[in-house]
N, C-alpha and C positions, 0 to 999 in steps of 0.2 A: 173617652175613646178618641183615637187619632184618625183623622181622615185626610187624604191627600188628593188634591185636584191639580192635574197638570196644566190645563188651560181652561179658562172660564171666559165665555163671551156673553155679553148682554146686548142683544140687537133690538133697537127701538126705531120704529117708523114714526116720525113726528110731522104733523101737519100744522105748520106755523111759520112765522118769519125767521130768517136766518139769525138775526140778533138774539132771538129767544133760544135758538138751538144751541148756541155756545153756552148760555147759562144752564140749559138743561143738561148738557154734557157734564158740567161741573157738579150739578145736583145729583146726577146719576153716579158719579164717582163716590160722592159722600154716601149715597144710598147703598152702594155695594159694600162699603166698609162698615157702615153703622147698622144696616138692616139685613142685607142679603146673606152675608157670610154667617152671622149668628143664626139665621133661620135655617140655612143649610145644615149647620152643625147640629142644631137641636133635632131636626128631622132625621138626620142620619143616626144620631144616638138612639132615637126612639125606634127606628125601623130595623136597623141591622143588629143581629145578635152579637153580644160582646166577644164571644169566642169564635167569630167567623170573620172572614175577609171576603168582601164583595168587590169584584172588578167590573167596571163599566167602561167600555171603550168610548161610548158617547151617550149622552143623555140630553135629549132636546125637550124643553118645556115651553109650551105656548101659554102665556099668562093672559091672553086676550087683550081687550081694549080697556085702558085705564084713563080716566079723566086726569088731566095734569094737576089739578088742585087736590086730587086724591092719591097722588103718586105714592107717598110714603105710607099712607094708611092702607091702601088696597093692594099694591103690587107684591109686597112681601107675603101676605096671606094667600094670594093667588098662586104664587110660586110654591109655597109650602104645600098647598092642596094638591097641585099637579105632581110635585116631587113625591108625596106620600103615595099617590096612585101608581106612579111609575115604579117605585121601589117595591110596592106590594106585588105588582105583577112579576117583577124579577124574582122576588123571594118565593113566590108561589110556584114558579116553574120547577120541573123535576131537576134534581141536583145534577144529574148527568148532562143536562142541556144548558146549565148555567155556568157562570164564572164565580161560583161560590167555593171558597176553600176554608177548611179548618186551619188552626194555627200550625199544625204539623205539616200540612200540605203547603201552606204559604211559605214557611221558613225553609222547607226543602227546596221549593222553587227558587228562593233567593240564593241558596247554596249552589244550585246547578247553574244559575245565571253567572254567579261569581266564577265558578270553575271555567266556564266558556269564555267570558268576556273580561274578567279581571276587575269588574266594577259591580256595583249593586244596581238592581233595577230602579228606575226613577221613583217608583212609589214606595220604596223601602226606606223607612226611617228607624234605625236601631234605637233602643232605649238609651238615654243619656248615660254615659260612663260604661257602656257595655260594648264589647266587640262581637263580631259575628260568631266566632267560635263559642263564646260563652252562651250566647242566645241559642245557638243550635243545640248545645249540650243540655241546657235547661229544658228545651223543647223535647228532645228525643228521650232523655232520661225521665222526663215527667209523664211519659205515656204508661198506661196501665198494662198494655199488651205490646211486647216487643215485635209481634208480627205486623202491627200497624206501621211501625218504623221501617221494617224490612220492605213492606209493600211500597211505602212512600219513596224509599231509596232506590227502588228498581230503575227508575229513570236516570239515576246517576251513572249507570253503567254505559249509557250511550256517549255522553261527553268524555268519559274517562277512557274512551278508545283513542283519544288524541293525546299526543305527547305533551302538548302545552297544558292541558287540564291536569294530567298526572303530575307534571312538574309543579304547577301552582298548588296543588293539594299538599305536596311534600314541603314546599318552601314556605307556605303561608300558615300552615296549621301545625300544632304541637304534636309530638310523637304520641302523647297520651290520647289525643283526639283520633289520630290515625289508628291507634291500637283498638279503639272502640268501633270505628267505622268499618275497617276491613273485614273483621269476623262477621259483621252483619251482611256484607256483600258476598263473601267467600270464606266460610269458616275454616276449611282446610288450609287455604293459603295463609290465613291469619295465624294459624297454629305454627306453620312452617317459618313464617317471618319471626315470630316470637322466639323460636328455637335458634334462628340465625343471630338475632340480637343478643340473646343470652351468651352465645359463643363469642361474639364480638366484644362483649364486656370484659372478657378475660384475655384479650389479645393486646400485647404491648406494641402499639403503633402510634404515630403522631395523631393527635386528635383530629386534625384537618382531614387526614386520610380515612380515619374511622367514620367521621361524619359523612364524607363523600360516599363511602361504601354503604352506610346505613341508608342514606337518601336514595341511592341507586336500587337497593333491595326493596325499599318501600315503593318506589315508582314502578318497578317491574311487577311487584305484587299486585298493585292496583291495575296495571295493564293486563295481567293474566286474568284477574277477576272480571274485567270489562269484556274480555273476549271469551269468557267461559271456558278457559283452559286451565289445566293444573300445572303448577310449576314446582319442582322439587327444590329443596334447600340448595343443592349444588347449582341448579339452573339459575336461581335467584342471585346467588353470589357471582356466578360466571358472568351474567349479563350486567351486574353492577360493576364488575371489574372492567368490562369493555368501555365503560363511560369514563374511566380514569385516564388521565394523560399517560401516554406510553411510558414516559420516564418513571411515573409512579407505579404503574401496573407491573413493570418489569423490575422494580426495586427488589433487591434480594430479600429484605425482611418481609415485604408484602407477599412475595411468592412463597417464602418458607411458611408463613402463617396460613396461607390458603391451602398449601399442600398438606399441612398438618391437620387442619380442621375439615377441609372440604376437598379431598384429593381429586374428586371428579369434576371440580369446578374449573374446567379449562375451556377457553374460547374456541372450541372446535365443533360445536353442535351445529344443527341445521340452521343455515342462514335464514331460511324462510320462517322457521319457528322463532328464532331470535327477533326477527323483524316484527312478527305479529305481536310477540310479548312486549316489545318496546313501544308499540303504537306507531312504528315507522311504516309498516306495510299496509296500513289501511288506505283506502282510496280517499280522494278529496271529498267524496260524497258522505263519508262517515262523520264529517264535522264541517264546521264553517271555515271558509277560507279567511285569511287575515283581512281581506277587503270586506268580506261579509260581516265579520265580527266587529270591525270598526263602525259599521253602519248602525250598530246598537247605540252608538253615541249620538246619533241623530235625534234620538228622543230626549237627550239631555242627561248629563251626569252632575250630581250635586256634590260640591266640594266645600271644605271648611277653610281652605287657605287661599281664597281668591285674591287676597291682597298681595301675594308674592310677586305679582306683576309690577309692583312699585319698585322692585329691585332690578328690573331688567337692564337699565343702563350700566349696571355694575357687574353683571354676571359674566360677561366675556372675559374681563380682566381677572375676576376671581377664579374662573375655571382654568384660565391659562396659568395663573400663579400656582394653582393646586395640581397642574398637569392633568386635569380632567379633559381638556381639549388641546389639540395641537393643530396649527395651520387651519383654524376655523372648522375643524372636525372634532366631534366629541368622541373620545377614545375610551372613557370609563363612564358610560351613561348611568349605571346603577349607583356609582359613587356620587355622581351629579345629583341624582334623586335624593340620596341621603343628605347631601349638603343643603339642598333646597328645603328638605323637611326640617333640618335643624334651624335654618334661617327663619322659617315661618313659625315653628312651634317650640323650638328650644329642646325638642326631644330627639331620641335616637332610634325609636322603634315604632313604626306605624304600619298597619296592615295595608296591603296593596290597594284595596278599594278606596282608600283615602288619598291616594297619590296620583290621581288621574292627571291633574294639572302639571304636577312635577314631571310626569312621563312625557307629556306633550312638550314641555320646555326643554327636555333632554333628548328629544327625538326618539322616544321609545314607543312603538305601536302599543295601543291600549291592550290588545289581546296578548301581548308578550308578557310572560310571567317574570317576576323579579324576586331577588332575595329579600327576605323580611328585615334582616338586621345587618346592614353594612356598617362596619366599624369606621369611625372617623378618628384620625390622629389628633393629638393636641395641637399640632400646627393647623390642621383643618379648622378646628374649633376657634383658634385664635384669629385666623383670617376672616372667618365668618363674623365673629364679634366685631372685628375692625370695620367690616363692610357696613354693619348696622349702625355703628357709631358715625361712619362717614355719611350715611344717608340722613341721619338725624341732624348732623351739622350742616349739610348742604340744604336741607329743607328747614329753613330757619323758623318756620311757623311752629315747629314741634317744641321749640324752647329747650327745656332741660329734660326731655323725655329719656327714659332708659330703653335699652333694647327690648326688655319684656313689656314695657309700656307700648312700644311701637307694635310689638306682636299682638297684644291684646286689643289695641285700638284699630289697627289697620291690616296687618298681615294675615291674621286668623279671622278671615271674613267669609261668611257663607256666600257662595256664588254658584251659578249654573254654567256648565261647560257643554257646548253643543257643536257637533260637527256639521258644517253646512255643505250644500251640494257641490261646491267647488273645492272641497277638501280643505277649506280654511276653517279655522276655529273661531267661535264666538264665546266670550266670557262675559256674563252678566252678573255684576257684583251687587250684593244687597246693600242698600244705603243705610247710613248711620248718622247720628247727629255730628260726629267728628268730621264728616266729609266736607264741611265748610272750609277746612284747611287745605283741601285739594286744590282750591283756587290759587293757592300760593305755592303749589308744587313747581319746582324749577324745570320740569321737563314734561313731555307728553306721555300718556300711558294708553292712548286710544288705539295704538297699533304696537304690537310686539313682534319682532322678527330677529331672533338671535342667529348668528351666522350659520349654525348647523341645522336650523329649522327649515324644512322644505317649504312650508306655507306660513302665511300670516296668522297671528292670533289677534283678533279684534276684541277690544275691551269696551264695554258699556258700563260706565261708572260716573255718577254725578251728572 
């Protein structure tokens, strides 16, 4: 079983000379690694049922007084005994008064957190090689009773009142996922969207236009479901058209297709109804403000590409060359995120929850949804590869490393990203044996401040 501890404190009162206290501190560090963590893991495995998630905001254990010469022998068993007692009390409490969740409830909670914040909760660790969509589908489809899934998803209606959450759901999840989810929330709306999509499949329009219309229809379908209102096929298409650029919306071919298939889909309905269905008319109380959403980052967001900060001296010149920024202002932030993702991973498609650091470096608020797959040109790729080669050459300690070697050794490095009280960011990078080479890095990485970033990013590494 997997257990996640956000913070662990070992408080010891020591009655003895200061010289011995320093040695005791080193001894306790070894104790935590060699004795304490294994004891905690074994105890949690024994106490917590395998198909349940137990959330504890805080757990305080008093291990009593331990003679110094008996530290390793007595402290771990004392902690184990107290931990067993505390967990037993928690598990014996009525379920409605505890923070116990089954797997369905826990994964649905992760889903709602992502819709609201664009990141995963700090305690969530997806199985290796699996993305959130796959894990959710396995969880939902594995239930014996669909009613349990419907009940668990009722809470999804609240965040889906906000346009940001609707947009994130459309941009970050596949159409097959949406086609499963919406009928669970609003069966009639799901049927109507299916009918619209079937009609769109037979319309000869540019693929970019059809994609924009489909996305708009989906977004307004989820908005209608969240507000408990019914939307006809014509209303869904009409509101999707309103989101298109005027030049596209008034294109002769587009108007002819709409008039032929949905003649009543004209943007002349009630403004209030359209606003509600769009999620625009909701008050600020219906969801979190951008400021409030970013506060979720104060608990910490775990990223896999913490080493991307090694490239910070080169990013301004790269972004200028690719026309991602002009006059120290970033003008194509989503393309910037795609470039950073390619630099770090060599890939072209990453879910938004893995791109928190990329968004910070491109001055995109964490709560702002982004497109899942922004295509990069051959020139973009070529310039990125050149940048990686330039870093390898400049950082002589890397020798004959390849770009993929650089990615594997340094760029794709687990790290924790935290928003501090002064709106500055702190990145704490996990250490590795390769890090001895950081001593020969020809520039500093302790502070990162790109011209378009409003606040500093502080880096703790090595």
